[in-house]
N, C-alpha and C positions, 0 to 999 in steps of 0.2 A: 504493499499500499504506499502510495507516494507521500502520504503525510506522517508516516510512522515515526521516523527518526524526530522530527520536530514535535510531534505530539508527545512522544516519550521524553523529551527534553522539558516540556511543559510539566508533564506529570512529576518528574524528579524535582523540579523547582517547587511545585505546589506541596508535594509530600514532605519536603523538607520544611517548608514554611509552616504547614500545618502540624507537623509532629514536633517542631522545635520547642513549642511551649504547651503547657498544659494548665488548665485551671480547674479547680474543684468545682463540680456542678452544684454543690450544696443540696437544697431540698428537692429541686426539680429532677436532676439527674440522680440523686441519691434514691429517689423513689423507683426509678427505672433499674438502677444497679441492684437494688434490694430485690426486686423480682428475678433478676439474673441469678444471684445467690441463692435464692429460694428454690428455683427450679434445679440448679445443678446440685447445690448441696444437701437440700432437704426433699427434693422431689415433689414440691407442692407449689401452690400459687399465692399463698398468703405471705405477707411480708411481716408477720408478727415477730419474728426473731430479729429484724433489722430496723424497722421504722424508728426505733428509739435506741439504737446501738451507736456508738461512737464511730464516725466514718461513714455511716450510712443513715444516719439520723435525718428524718423528713417530716414536714407537716404536709406534704402533698400526698394524701392517702385518702382511700375510700374505707368505709367501715359498714359491715353488714354481718348479722348472725354471729356477732362476737369475735370477728376476724378483721384484720386490716389487710387492704390490698393497695397496689399502686392505682391512682387515679389518672395515670397517663396512657396514652396510646402505647401499645405494647411492641410495635415494631423494633425499636433499638434493643429492647429486652430480649426478644426472641433471637435476633441476630447475635445479640451479645452472649446469650447462654450458648449457642452453637460455637463460639469462639472460647469462652470461658470453660466449656466442658473438658476439652483436652488439657487444657492449662491446669485445672483442678486435679484431674486423673494423674497427671505427670508429678504434681506436688505430692499427691498421696503415695505414689509408688516410690518416689526418690527420697520423700521426707524433707526436699528443699521447699522452703516457704517464701514466696514473694511476699513483700510488703503490700498493704492495702493500697498505698499511693502507686506503687508500680503496676498493680493489677488494674487500677482504675485508668492509669495512663495507657496501658496496652489496649484496653477496651476502647478508650477513647479514639486513639489512633486508628485501630482496625475497623471499628464500627462507623466511625464519622470521618476521620482525617483522610485516610486512603480512598475511600469511595468519593469523596469529595474532590480529591486530587484527580482521580480518574475522570470524574465529570467534567472537571476543568480542562482535561486534555481533549476531550470531546467538544468542549466549547471552542477550543482553538481550532479544531478541524473544521467544524461547521462554519466558523467566522471566516476562515481562510476560503473554504468552498464557495461562500456567498460573495465575499469581497474580492477574491483572486489576489490578495496580498498578504504576504507573510507578516510583515511588520504591523499591518493594521489589525490582523487577526490576534498577533501576540499582544499588542497594546490593549485591544478590547478584553482579552482575556485576563491581563493583569489588572485592568480598571476594576473589573467586576470580581474577579476571584480574590483579589488582595485589597481592593480599594472600597469594598463594602462589608457588611455584617458576615458575608461569607467567611472571611479570614477568621476573626475571632471566634465565630461560632463553630469552627472546624476544630477547635482545640478545646472543646467542653462537651461533655456527654448530654446534650440536648437532642431533640428529635427534628428540629427545623432543617438543619443542613443537610441531614441524610435524606430528608424528604425532597429537598431542592435537587439533591444528586440523582435521585431516582426518577424524578419528573423529567429532568433534563435528559438523562440517558434514554427515556422512553421517547422524548421528542426527537432525539437524534436518530433512534433506530427507525421511527416513522418517516423522517425526512429520507433516509437512505432508501426507502421503498420507492421514493420519488425519482431517485436517481438510477437505481439498479433494479430492473424488472424481474431478474431472475431471483431476487430475495422474496418476492411475493409468493413463491411457490414452496418456500422452506418453512414446514409447519413448527419447527422449534424456534425459528426467529420470531415468528408471529406470537407463539406461545410466550416468549421471553418479554415482549411488549406488554401483554396483558399482566404477566407476573410482577413486572417492575411497578405498574400503575397500582396493582392491588397492594403491593408491599408499601408504596407510598401512602396509600390510606391507611394501612395498617400502623403507619408511624406518624402520621399527623392528620388528625380528623377534618382539617380545613381543606385538604387538597383536592376534593371533588370539584371545586370550582376551576381547577386546571385539567384534572382528569376528564371531566366532560368535553371541554374543547378539544382536547388531545384525541379523544374518542372519535368526535366528529371530523377532526383532521384525517385520522386513520381511514375512516369510511370514504371521505372525499378522494383521498389518493387511490383507493382501491375499489372505487365504484364501478358497479357493473349491473347489468340487468339482473332482477330478482330471480334467483334459482336456488334449488336446493345444494347443487354442487358449489355455488358461490358462498352460501352459508357455512357448508361443511368445511370448505378449504380457507376461507377468509375470516369469518366470524367466530367459529368455534374455537380455534386455537387461542386467541387472546382472551376469550370469555373463560376458558379452562384455566388459563394461566393466572388470571386475576381471581378465580375461585378460590385458589389454594390459600392465599393469605386472608381473603375475606372469610373463608371457612374457618381458619385457625382463629380469627377474632371472635366469630360466632360461637365456637366451642369454648374459648376462653370465658366469653360473657356469660355463657350457660352455666359453666362450672363454678363461676365466682358469684354471679349475680342472679342466676336463676332464669335468665331470659337472653336470648341470643342478640337482642337488639337494645339491651341496657348496658351502658358503659359505667366506668368508674366515676365520671364527673356527676353522676345523678345520686351517688351515695357519698359525697364528701364529708370528710370528718375534719373540716378545718373552718376558718372564718371566712372562707370564700363562698360557702354554700348557699347563702342568702343571695349573693349577687349572681351566681351561676344559674339561679332559678328564674332569673328574668329573661324573656325573649327565648331564644334557642341557644342553650348552654352559654348564656350570658351575652349573647349577640343579639342586638335590637336594631332599629333603623339607624343609619349612619348620621353622624352629626358633622355639620360644617366646621365648627370649631376645632373638633378633633382631627378632621382632615388637614387643617392648617398645622396643628401640632405635629402631625404624622409627617409632614413634607417640609415645611420652611421655618418652623420655630427652632431656634438654637438649642433648646432643651432636648428634644429627641428627633428633630426634623431629618428624615432621610436625605434630603438634598443639601442640608448644612453638613451632615456627617460624611456624605459621599457625594460632594458637588459634581463629580464626573457624570453622575446619572442625569443631571440636566441635559447634557449633551445626548445621552441615550434617548431621552424623550424626543429631542430634535430629531434624532435618527429614525424615528417612526415614520416621519414624512418620506424619507428617501427609501425607506424599506416598503412602504406602501406604494411609491411611485413605480417601483419594479414589478411589473405584472407577473413576473416568474414567481415572486415571493409574496404576493398579496394575501394569500391564505395564511402563511406563516405569520404575517404582520397581525392579521385578525386574532390568532391564537395568543401571540405575545401581549397584544393590547388587552385582551380579555383576561389574562393572567395578572397583568399590572393593575388594572382598575378593579377587578374583582376583589383582590386581596386588600386594596386601599379601602374599599367600601366596607368589606367585612370588619376590617380592624378599626374603622371609624364608628362602627356600631357596637364594639366589643367593650365591655365595662371597664376592662383592665387593658385599655389600649396601648399604654406604654411598655407593656411586657413585664410587669412586676419587677423582680430583681434583675434589671437589665440596663445597660448604658443606652440602648436604642430600641426600636419597636420590632423586636424580634420575630413577631408573628408574620412579618412581610418577608422573611428570608426566602420561603419556597419559591418565590417568583423572580428572584434577583438575577439568576444565572441567565434567564431569557433576555434580559436587557443587554447582554453583550452583543447580540446580533444587530439590533438597530445601531448600536454604538460603533460597529465595524464598518457601517456604511456611510457615516457622515463625510461630507466633501473634504477634499485635500486641505482647502483653507482652514479648516477648523482643526486640523491634526495638532498644531502647535498648542491650541487651547486645551485640547484632550490630554495632551502630555502634562501640562501644568496641573490640571485639575486631577489627573491620575496621581501625580506625585502628592498632592495635598490629601486626596482621599486615602492613599496608602498610609501616609504619615499619621492621619487622624485614627485610623483602625489599629495601628500599632500601639497607640496609647492605652486603650483599654485591654488589648491583648497582652502586652508586657507588664501592665500594672494590675488592674482589677476591672473586670468587665461586669460583674453582678453588682451594680449599684444598688444599695438597700432600697426597698420599695418605699420606705418612710421618707428617705432622702428627697425623693421627687416629690412626694405629696406635700411634705412640709415646706419645700421651696418653690412651689408652682405659682405663689402669689407674687413673686419677684417680678421686676420690670422685664422688658423683652430680652435684653442681653444679660440679665442678672443670674441666669441659671443655665449651665450647659453641663450634661452628664460626663461628657469627655473631659472637658477642661476644670470644671469645679469639683469633680471627684476623682475620676481615673488619672488625670494628670497630677494631681496632688499626691496620689498613692506613689508615683514615680519619684516626685520630688522628696517624698519622705523615705525613699529607699525601698518601698514595698514592691518588689518585682516578683512577677509570676514565676512558677517552677519552669525551668527552661533547660534545655540540653548544654547550652554554653557554660552555664553555671555548674551543672552536674558532672559534665565530662571534661571540661577545659579550665574550670575555676574562674570563668570570667565574671566580674563583678559590676553591679549597677549599670550604667549605660553601655559599658563594653559588651554586654550580651546582645545588643542590637547589631554589632558589627558583622557576625556571620549572615545575617538577613540581608543587610546592605550588599555585602560582597556577592551573595548568592544571586540577587536580583541584577546587580551590574554585570556579572560574569555571563549570566545567561542572556541578558540583553546584548551584550557584545557579541556573543555567538549568532545571534539572530541577525544583528547588523552585518556581520561578517558574512553570512549565508546569502543575506539580500544583495551584497555588493558583488559576491561571487556570481550570482544568478545574473546580475545585470551585465557583468563582463562576458559571461557565456553568451547572452541574448544580443548584446549591442552589435557585434560584427554581423549577425544574421540580419539584423534590421538594415544595417548599412549595405549590405549586399543586396537586399531586396529593393532598396531604393535606387541603388546604381543600375539594377537590371530594368 
């Protein structure tokens, strides 16, 4: 495959960046990890042994019939249990004990970090395919994979980034059906599309707002006259693939809550129970003031924290203008606006303990595509905003990204620029020397600001390689162009 080497280079860079740091997930992630330990160590689905234990303590739990359960979507826990089971068996057989910190780090890297890095490599391939430019594709990939919440949330055991990776991988596979007609006859390929989409829902319950348009996109590409043969060869494989994770969820819900359609959020055992009962799981009609907070306000605004996404919005126009990719533009716009509207109606729109509106994460990778199509005259601006965006994402990643929930609530009365979760909290953590767990400190003894040096060098080195490859490509192509003109 002509993109393999460049995609691999992007994967290595992102895997390094995502795996270099680790942040303890506290209540949210501990609820998920508690279920992993319960499945593997005890062979049961209750987290009674873990919800109040040091290292896995959590208030994010459901309670029913005298037992505690995770209240989270279980996708990360199921995948994590598959990874942790051989680790636990190895420790039992050898007597070698990994610390809880190292177990949680390995789970975070394998369940969230590496899938996110793989999805990022597919982002690059798709952007190069559509834009025809290596450097534009690389810049768009860096902008979104490192310049948005995708970066810090790839280093913590939450579900948003894994869901984002699964959704984009599905989108990528469907797009390949448009380019390569022979893939349409491969049952396993179509099965995988459905399996990834179903697993995305198993991981985050808000993903159907993207799964539905992706399903329509799939049907649009493979549209044929209605026939039993078409249903059997085109519809059944993804349906069967998606039914596996959906079936797992329904079995889990039945065993834990007595009903396949009852989820943990309906049996909350914490202070959020009353708020989650309003609307649909805490989601009501969107509010204009919340839309403003989600987008442009310095407190949690998406475009303040990742200003390069403003250019991605501009890129929608150029993506739409290209008739070859109009349906892709529709899918991406639906993903973008639907997540904004859902979060604008959510009672905890700021994401609880978070430096940014983390519930928007599943749609972020899709914004790389319109970003790759902005006109050449805007590229310098894209570069500047990408550097700013990446720099701002490193602040919570290297410091502390789980801004206490009460910190936001207590300071929301301040004036427009009076509060910024990145600068008023995460930046202060760095100034006070509170750096996140990182490989630079663990392996090489780097301290304080020096821990950022390997990250900067990795980005510069990879960028240099891409620039060199682009120059080499130009040197190869230029004589051919010259000869054709002379002829």
